[in-house]
C-alpha positions in Angstrom: -8.6 -4.7 12.2 -5.0 -2.9 10.8 -5.8 -1.5 7.7 -2.7 -1.6 4.7 -2.3 0.0 1.2 -1.7 -2.3 -1.8 -1.6 -2.6 -5.6 -4.3 -3.8 -7.0 -2.7 -3.9 -11.0 -0.2 -5.1 -12.3 2.8 -2.0 -12.6 3.9 -0.9 -8.9 2.9 0.7 -6.7 2.7 5.1 -6.6 1.4 7.4 -5.6 -0.1 10.4 -7.1 1.1 14.4 -7.2 -1.5 15.0 -5.3 -1.1 12.2 -3.2 2.6 13.0 -2.4 1.6 16.8 -1.2 -0.9 15.8 0.9 1.7 13.7 2.8 4.1 16.2 2.7 6.5 13.8 0.4 8.3 13.4 -2.7 8.5 9.6 -2.7 7.0 6.7 -1.1 8.4 3.8 -1.9 10.2 4.1 1.5 6.9 4.6 3.4 5.2 2.2 6.0 2.1 0.3 3.7 -0.1 0.7 7.6 1.0 4.4 7.5 -2.2 5.7 9.3 -2.0 8.6 6.6 -1.7 7.5 4.2 -4.0 4.4 5.0 -5.9 8.3 5.9 -5.3 9.5 2.4 -5.7 6.7 0.0 -9.3 7.0 1.6 -10.5 10.3 1.1 -8.3 10.6 -2.4 -10.5 7.5 -3.6 -8.8 6.5 -7.7 -6.9 10.4 -7.0 -4.1 9.3 -4.8 -3.3 6.4 -7.3 0.1 7.4 -8.9 1.2 6.0 -12.1 0.8 2.2 -12.8 -0.8 1.6 -9.7 -4.7 0.7 -8.9 -4.6 1.6 -4.8 -7.1 -0.7 -2.2 -7.1 -0.7 1.3 -7.4 -4.4 2.8 -7.8 -5.1 6.1 -5.7 -7.7 7.9 -7.0 -9.1 11.7 -4.6 -6.5 14.5 -2.0 -9.6 15.5 -0.6 -10.7 12.5 2.4 -10.2 11.7 2.5 -9.7 7.8 4.2 -8.9 4.2 3.5 -7.9 0.8 4.7 -9.7 -2.2 3.3 -9.8 -5.4 4.1 -10.2 -9.2 4.7 -7.8 -11.5 3.9 -5.2 -8.9 -0.3 -6.8 -8.3 0.5 -7.2 -5.1 -1.2 -8.9 -2.0 -0.5 -9.0 1.5 1.1 -12.3 3.4 1.2 -13.0 7.1 4.9 -14.7 7.8 5.5 -18.0 8.3 8.9 -19.8 8.8 11.6 -20.9 5.9 13.9 -23.2 6.0 16.7 -23.3 2.7 
């Protein structure tokens, strides 16, 4: 199974100062959500990893799924990629 970090409330994805320090970064917006270091920090800190207006959650999906993150007003979910035409 693949683990992915998402924000589980309205507001948007963000990390606390302590989580950013543990990762050795200043901002988290370019970080891949399945990054093993990110997963480890969120698992170890629990709610202390949550940034302002964030409630982080780890979602597990099958390894072979091509995925992306969708959101509504910052509340996120993992969706499987599929083909679309316009």
